[in-house]
C-alpha positions as CSV (number, residue, x, y, z in Angstrom):
1,X,79.9,-52.2,35.0
2,X,77.0,-49.6,35.6
3,X,77.1,-48.0,32.8
4,X,76.9,-51.4,30.5
5,X,74.1,-52.8,33.6
6,X,71.7,-50.2,32.3
7,X,72.5,-50.4,29.0
8,X,71.5,-54.0,28.6
9,X,69.2,-53.3,30.8
10,X,67.6,-51.2,28.4
11,X,68.3,-53.5,25.6
12,X,66.1,-56.2,27.4
13,X,62.8,-53.9,27.6
14,X,63.1,-52.5,24.3
15,X,63.7,-56.5,23.2
16,X,60.4,-56.9,25.4
17,X,58.7,-54.2,23.6
18,X,59.1,-55.4,20.5
19,X,58.1,-58.4,21.2
20,X,54.2,-57.2,22.2
21,X,53.9,-54.8,19.4
22,X,55.3,-58.4,17.2
23,X,52.3,-60.4,18.8
24,X,49.3,-57.2,17.7
25,X,47.9,-59.5,15.1
26,X,44.4,-57.8,12.8
27,X,42.5,-60.7,11.1
28,X,39.9,-59.9,8.8
29,X,36.7,-62.2,9.7
30,X,34.1,-63.1,6.0
31,X,31.1,-64.5,7.9
32,X,27.7,-65.2,4.9
33,X,25.3,-63.8,6.6
34,X,23.5,-60.2,7.3
35,X,24.5,-57.5,9.8
36,X,20.9,-58.2,11.2
37,X,21.2,-61.5,12.4
38,X,22.0,-63.0,15.3
39,X,24.7,-65.4,14.1
40,X,26.7,-61.8,12.7
41,X,25.9,-60.3,16.0
42,X,27.7,-63.2,17.9
43,X,30.6,-62.2,16.0
44,X,30.7,-58.6,16.4
45,X,30.8,-59.7,20.6
46,X,32.9,-62.3,20.2
47,X,35.5,-59.9,18.4
48,X,35.2,-57.4,21.0
49,X,35.3,-59.8,23.4
50,X,38.5,-62.0,22.4
51,X,40.0,-57.9,22.0
52,X,39.3,-57.8,25.2
53,X,40.8,-60.9,27.1
54,X,43.8,-60.4,24.5
55,X,44.5,-56.9,25.8
56,X,44.5,-55.6,22.5
57,X,46.9,-58.3,20.8
58,X,44.6,-59.7,18.3
59,X,41.6,-57.5,16.9
60,X,38.8,-59.5,14.7
61,X,37.6,-57.5,11.8
62,X,34.3,-58.8,10.7
63,X,32.8,-58.8,6.7
64,X,29.3,-60.1,7.3
65,X,26.5,-60.3,4.6
66,X,29.3,-62.2,1.7
67,X,31.0,-58.8,1.8
68,X,34.9,-60.3,2.0
69,X,33.7,-63.6,0.5
70,X,30.9,-65.7,-0.8
71,X,29.7,-68.3,2.2
72,X,31.4,-70.7,-0.2
73,X,34.1,-70.0,-0.7
74,X,35.6,-69.6,3.1
75,X,36.6,-72.5,4.1
76,X,39.2,-72.4,0.9
77,X,40.1,-68.7,1.9
78,X,41.0,-69.8,5.7
79,X,43.0,-73.1,4.9
80,X,45.3,-71.3,2.0
81,X,45.4,-68.8,4.5
82,X,44.1,-66.2,2.7
83,X,42.1,-64.8,5.3
84,X,43.0,-66.0,9.5
85,X,39.5,-67.2,10.8
86,X,35.9,-66.9,9.1
87,X,32.7,-68.2,10.1
88,X,31.2,-71.3,7.7
89,X,28.0,-73.2,7.2
90,X,29.0,-76.8,7.6
91,X,27.1,-78.6,5.2
92,X,27.7,-76.6,2.3
93,X,30.9,-78.1,2.7
94,X,29.5,-81.4,2.2
95,X,30.2,-82.6,-1.2
96,X,34.3,-83.3,0.0
97,X,32.9,-84.6,3.0
98,X,29.1,-86.5,4.5
99,X,30.5,-85.5,8.0
100,X,30.7,-82.4,7.8
101,X,26.8,-82.6,6.9
102,X,25.2,-84.2,9.4
103,X,22.8,-81.3,10.7
104,X,21.9,-80.8,7.1
105,X,19.9,-84.2,7.4
106,X,16.6,-83.9,7.8
107,X,14.9,-85.2,10.8
108,X,17.3,-86.8,11.9
109,X,18.0,-83.9,15.0
110,X,14.5,-82.4,14.5
111,X,14.4,-80.0,18.2
112,X,17.6,-77.6,19.3
113,X,18.3,-80.2,22.9
114,X,18.7,-83.3,19.6
115,X,20.4,-80.5,17.9
116,X,22.4,-79.5,20.1
117,X,23.0,-83.4,21.0
118,X,24.3,-84.4,17.6
119,X,26.4,-81.5,17.7
120,X,28.5,-83.4,20.9
121,X,28.3,-86.4,18.8
122,X,30.0,-84.8,15.1
123,X,32.4,-82.1,17.0
124,X,35.3,-84.6,18.0
125,X,35.6,-85.4,14.4
126,X,35.5,-82.7,13.3
127,X,37.7,-80.9,15.4
128,X,39.9,-84.5,13.3
129,X,39.0,-83.9,10.0
130,X,39.5,-80.2,10.3
131,X,43.1,-80.3,12.0
132,X,44.2,-82.7,9.3
133,X,43.4,-80.0,6.8
134,X,45.2,-77.3,9.3
135,X,42.6,-75.8,10.9
136,X,41.0,-75.7,14.1
137,X,37.0,-75.2,15.0
138,X,36.1,-72.5,17.7
139,X,32.9,-73.3,18.5
140,X,29.5,-73.6,16.3
141,X,26.4,-72.6,16.3
142,X,22.5,-73.8,15.1
143,X,20.4,-72.4,13.7
144,X,16.7,-72.1,14.1
145,X,14.8,-75.1,12.8
146,X,14.1,-75.5,8.9
147,X,10.7,-74.8,7.6
148,X,9.1,-74.8,3.7
149,X,8.4,-70.8,2.7
150,X,6.6,-71.0,-0.5
151,X,4.4,-68.7,-2.8
152,X,1.1,-70.7,-2.6
153,X,0.2,-72.9,-0.2
154,X,1.4,-76.9,0.0
155,X,-0.3,-79.3,2.3
156,X,0.3,-82.3,1.2
157,X,3.2,-83.8,-1.0
158,X,1.9,-82.8,-4.4
159,X,2.3,-79.8,-3.7
160,X,5.7,-79.8,-3.8
161,X,5.4,-82.1,-7.2
162,X,7.4,-80.3,-10.1
163,X,8.0,-77.1,-8.0
164,X,11.2,-75.1,-8.1
165,X,12.6,-75.8,-5.4
166,X,15.3,-72.9,-3.5
167,X,18.8,-76.2,-2.5
168,X,22.1,-74.4,-0.9
169,X,24.3,-77.4,-0.7
170,X,23.9,-81.4,-1.7
171,X,21.4,-82.7,1.1
172,X,18.9,-80.1,0.7
173,X,19.3,-80.5,-3.2
174,X,18.7,-84.1,-2.6
175,X,15.1,-83.5,-0.6
176,X,13.7,-81.8,-3.1
177,X,14.4,-84.7,-5.2
178,X,12.3,-87.3,-3.0
179,X,10.2,-84.1,-2.7
180,X,9.5,-84.5,-6.0
181,X,10.1,-80.4,-7.1
182,X,13.2,-79.9,-9.1
183,X,16.2,-78.1,-6.8
184,X,17.8,-75.3,-8.0
185,X,21.0,-73.7,-6.0
186,X,20.4,-70.2,-4.6
187,X,22.9,-68.6,-1.4
188,X,21.0,-66.1,1.0
189,X,21.3,-63.3,-0.2
190,X,20.7,-64.1,-3.8
191,X,17.5,-65.1,-2.5
192,X,14.7,-61.9,-2.7
193,X,15.8,-62.0,-6.0
194,X,16.0,-65.2,-7.1
195,X,11.8,-65.5,-6.2
196,X,11.1,-62.7,-7.5
197,X,12.3,-63.8,-10.8
198,X,10.6,-67.1,-10.1
199,X,13.9,-68.7,-10.4
200,X,12.9,-70.7,-7.0
201,X,8.7,-71.1,-6.1
202,X,9.9,-72.5,-2.4
203,X,12.3,-73.2,-0.3
204,X,13.5,-74.8,3.7
205,X,15.1,-72.2,5.6
206,X,15.1,-71.3,9.0
207,X,12.9,-68.5,9.7
208,X,15.6,-66.6,10.7
209,X,16.6,-66.1,7.1
210,X,13.1,-65.1,6.0
211,X,13.3,-62.1,8.5
212,X,16.9,-61.7,7.0
213,X,15.8,-61.8,3.7
214,X,12.3,-60.0,4.0
215,X,10.5,-62.7,2.8
216,X,6.8,-61.6,3.1
217,X,7.7,-59.4,0.4
218,X,7.5,-62.3,-2.0
219,X,6.3,-65.3,-0.6
220,X,2.9,-66.3,1.5
221,X,3.5,-69.8,3.0
222,X,6.1,-70.6,6.2
223,X,5.4,-73.9,7.3
224,X,6.7,-74.6,10.5
225,X,8.8,-78.7,10.1
226,X,11.6,-77.6,12.5
227,X,13.4,-80.0,10.1
228,X,16.9,-80.0,10.3
229,X,19.1,-76.8,13.0
230,X,21.9,-76.3,10.8
231,X,24.9,-75.2,12.3
232,X,28.0,-72.5,11.7
233,X,31.0,-73.0,13.0
234,X,34.1,-70.4,13.1
235,X,37.4,-72.2,11.9
236,X,40.9,-70.7,12.1
237,X,43.9,-71.1,10.5
238,X,45.7,-73.3,12.6
239,X,49.7,-71.8,11.2
240,X,47.6,-67.8,11.9
241,X,46.9,-69.4,15.7
242,X,50.1,-71.1,16.4
243,X,52.1,-68.2,16.2
244,X,49.4,-66.2,19.3
245,X,51.3,-66.5,22.6
246,X,50.0,-69.6,24.5
247,X,47.9,-67.3,27.0
248,X,46.0,-65.7,23.9
249,X,45.5,-68.9,22.6
250,X,44.0,-70.0,25.5
251,X,42.2,-66.4,25.9
252,X,40.4,-66.8,22.4
253,X,39.9,-71.0,23.0
254,X,38.0,-69.0,26.9
255,X,35.9,-67.0,24.5
256,X,35.0,-69.7,22.1
257,X,33.6,-71.1,24.5
258,X,31.1,-69.1,25.8
259,X,29.9,-67.5,22.3
260,X,29.0,-71.0,21.1
261,X,26.4,-70.7,25.2
262,X,25.7,-67.8,23.9
263,X,24.6,-68.3,20.1
264,X,22.4,-71.3,21.4
265,X,20.9,-68.7,23.5
266,X,20.0,-66.4,20.7
267,X,18.9,-68.5,18.3
268,X,16.5,-70.6,20.5
269,X,15.0,-66.8,21.3
270,X,15.4,-65.5,17.2
271,X,13.8,-69.2,16.3
272,X,10.4,-67.4,18.7
273,X,11.2,-64.0,17.5
274,X,11.6,-64.3,13.7
275,X,9.0,-66.7,13.4
276,X,6.9,-63.8,15.3
277,X,7.9,-61.0,12.6
278,X,7.2,-62.7,9.8
279,X,3.8,-63.3,11.4
280,X,3.4,-59.5,11.8
281,X,5.3,-58.6,8.0
282,X,1.8,-60.6,6.9
283,X,3.6,-64.3,5.6
284,X,1.3,-67.2,6.5
285,X,2.8,-68.8,9.4
286,X,1.7,-72.6,9.4
287,X,2.1,-75.9,11.8
288,X,1.9,-78.5,9.1
289,X,-0.5,-81.3,7.6
290,X,-0.7,-84.6,9.1
291,X,-0.3,-85.7,5.6
292,X,3.0,-83.2,5.1
293,X,4.2,-84.9,8.4
294,X,4.2,-88.1,7.2
295,X,5.0,-87.3,4.3
296,X,8.3,-85.6,5.3
297,X,9.1,-88.3,7.5
298,X,9.5,-90.6,4.5
299,X,11.5,-89.1,3.0
300,X,14.1,-88.7,5.7
301,X,14.4,-91.7,6.2
302,X,15.5,-92.1,2.6
303,X,17.3,-89.8,3.7
304,X,19.5,-90.9,6.3
305,X,19.9,-93.6,5.6
306,X,22.0,-92.7,2.2
307,X,23.8,-90.3,4.3
308,X,24.7,-92.6,6.5
309,X,25.7,-95.0,4.1
310,X,27.7,-91.8,2.9
311,X,29.4,-90.8,5.4
312,X,30.5,-94.4,6.7
313,X,31.3,-95.5,9.8
314,X,31.4,-91.8,11.7
315,X,27.7,-91.3,10.2
316,X,26.0,-95.1,11.7
317,X,28.0,-94.0,15.0
318,X,26.2,-90.9,14.7
319,X,23.1,-91.8,13.4
320,X,23.0,-95.0,16.6
321,X,24.3,-93.0,19.0
322,X,21.3,-90.7,18.1
323,X,18.1,-93.5,18.4
């Protein structure tokens, strides 16, 4: 009997060890931005902390700068199971659901405090949408406020007439149209070449993007208008997440909450540091003129109304909540 008991005990230990080994997973995490971008650095911190918190059961490899998938393709890759996890720019997916581009509506939520308020209103709606698509959002982090980059000085709406305006989603294209410019879609990784070849002459973007792409090499001016704070989001395939033990799922959720708080702090720091870096490298940094502010505010009201109508009841709830 002792021999039988020992054999059973050994078998149980072996099965337990096999189960522990089966739990270990390696996840590829595609991302769209450069290695030195604070979003990418926060992803690396997140991956390191997940490995620690799960005792090595979940190992995440970050693939920055659209090296694994182009940024607009990442959501579909996660949803389809090609990769278990990824970082997306929410507003890239406004064509499928206007809710995804709430943070891109100019002057709906200008400044970090209002951007956070928008996120708290939008978050449960986003989780519900992503849940229906077989995904969940682990965390979301804002960019520094978007401003206007240009090759030549632009002090009023008239300066945008006919300009080739780089856009990266539907709502920035509409913003360009309302300014009288000609929108052209260009992803972040292609900016230097596009501006050098005069495919674009102006754009609205975060100062961090200006630093990532060394905008001072092909542009001359940045107008710090803080029009909106687009957000990235880290999403995970629900089926893959469900395969993890309850303890590891809880650990990842805990690390995600820390990464979110850390990311927003980094975003605030990046806003000043990136603007300072632009100026240090010779790009002229301007406060918008009163005429430019008035033009932007007028244009923004058109876009806010359009977006609210397109987003339906959720859009109306968000706009009302931001008043």
